[in-house]
C-alpha positions in Angstrom: 41.4 103.7 -51.7 42.8 100.1 -51.8 43.5 98.4 -55.0 41.6 95.2 -55.7 44.7 93.1 -55.1 45.4 94.9 -51.8 41.8 94.5 -50.8 42.0 90.7 -51.4 45.3 90.4 -49.5 43.8 92.5 -46.7 40.7 90.3 -46.5 42.9 87.1 -46.4 45.0 88.5 -43.7 42.0 89.6 -41.7 40.4 86.2 -41.9 43.7 84.7 -40.7 43.8 87.0 -37.7 40.2 86.4 -36.8 40.8 82.6 -37.0 43.8 83.0 -34.8 41.8 85.0 -32.3 39.1 82.4 -32.3 41.6 79.7 -31.4 42.3 81.4 -28.1 40.0 81.5 -25.1 39.7 84.9 -23.5 39.3 83.1 -20.2 43.0 82.2 -20.4 44.0 85.8 -20.7 41.5 87.7 -18.5 40.6 87.6 -14.8 36.9 88.5 -15.2 35.1 85.4 -16.5 32.0 87.2 -17.5 34.0 89.7 -19.5 36.0 86.8 -21.0 32.8 85.1 -22.1 31.6 88.3 -23.7 34.9 88.7 -25.6 34.7 85.1 -26.8 31.2 85.9 -28.2 32.6 89.0 -29.9 35.3 87.0 -31.5 32.8 84.4 -32.7 30.7 87.2 -34.2 33.8 88.5 -36.1 33.3 85.5 -38.3 29.8 86.6 -39.3 30.0 89.1 -42.2 26.8 90.8 -41.0 27.5 91.2 -37.3 27.9 94.8 -36.4 27.8 94.9 -32.6 31.3 93.5 -32.0 32.8 97.0 -31.1 30.0 97.5 -28.6 30.7 94.1 -27.0 34.4 94.8 -26.7 33.7 98.3 -25.2 31.7 96.5 -22.5 34.6 94.2 -21.8 37.1 97.1 -21.7 34.8 98.8 -19.1 35.6 95.9 -16.8 39.2 95.1 -17.9 40.6 98.4 -19.3 44.2 97.0 -19.6 43.4 94.0 -21.7 45.5 93.9 -24.9 43.4 91.1 -26.2 40.2 93.1 -26.0 41.9 96.1 -27.8 43.1 93.6 -30.5 39.6 92.2 -31.0 38.2 95.8 -31.2 40.9 96.6 -33.8 39.9 93.5 -35.8 36.2 94.6 -35.7 37.0 98.1 -36.7 39.3 96.9 -39.5 36.6 94.6 -40.8 34.2 97.6 -41.0 36.9 99.6 -42.9 37.5 102.0 -40.1 41.3 101.8 -40.4 42.4 104.8 -38.4 40.4 103.8 -35.4 41.5 100.1 -35.8 45.1 101.2 -35.9 44.6 103.2 -32.6 43.1 100.0 -31.0 46.1 97.9 -32.2 48.5 100.6 -31.0 46.9 100.5 -27.6 47.1 96.7 -27.5 50.8 96.8 -28.5 51.5 99.5 -25.8 49.9 97.3 -23.2 51.7 94.1 -24.3 54.4 94.6 -27.0 54.6 90.9 -27.5 51.0 90.3 -28.1 51.2 88.6 -31.5 47.7 89.3 -32.8 48.1 93.0 -32.1 51.5 93.2 -33.7 50.1 91.4 -36.8 47.1 93.7 -36.9 49.2 96.8 -36.7 51.6 95.6 -39.5 48.6 94.7 -41.7 47.0 98.1 -41.3 50.2 100.1 -41.7 51.1 98.0 -44.8 47.8 98.2 -46.7 46.9 101.8 -45.8 50.3 103.2 -46.6 50.3 105.0 -43.3 53.5 103.2 -42.5 55.4 104.9 -45.4 56.7 107.5 -42.9 57.4 104.7 -40.3 59.7 102.3 -42.1 61.8 101.6 -39.0 58.7 100.8 -36.9 57.3 98.4 -39.6 60.7 96.8 -40.0 61.0 96.3 -36.2 57.5 94.8 -36.1 58.2 92.5 -39.0 61.5 91.3 -37.4 59.6 90.7 -34.2 57.2 88.4 -36.1 60.0 86.8 -38.1 61.8 85.8 -34.9 58.7 84.3 -33.5 58.5 80.5 -33.5 54.8 80.5 -33.8 53.4 78.8 -36.9 50.7 81.4 -37.3 53.3 84.2 -37.4 55.3 82.4 -40.1 52.2 82.0 -42.3 51.2 85.6 -41.7 54.7 86.9 -42.6 54.5 84.8 -45.8 51.1 86.2 -46.8 52.0 89.7 -45.9 55.3 89.5 -47.7 53.8 90.5 -51.0 53.2 94.0 -49.6 56.9 94.7 -49.5 
């Protein structure tokens, strides 16, 4: 169970990740334009607190583009939003395996490992992921590292 403070930090980080996802067009990262449009709809739905069909939309996208790190990342965000942390972590892991430099997936994985304490046995992996973010010149990554910094 997450403490109230950790829940608030998690919610803030999740909003930041969803906003970052919404600023990208899936069409720039995918070859199938129909699948990209569907993924853009899924991302827009992530902003709606009542939308529950995002994982289903992403699974439809993955049936067309099974090696899309972006789709796995969006799936991870949707699952994390629903509180399904173990499955979300698997989605982020898959995204990082497909593209180790995919910033949103790296951030999602760090967030889940940090707030769920599953990373306690993986300090080297968390440190490596955080260094990867710290060395990134992306403004989003800098803000994310600052917000997440309070988790230690």
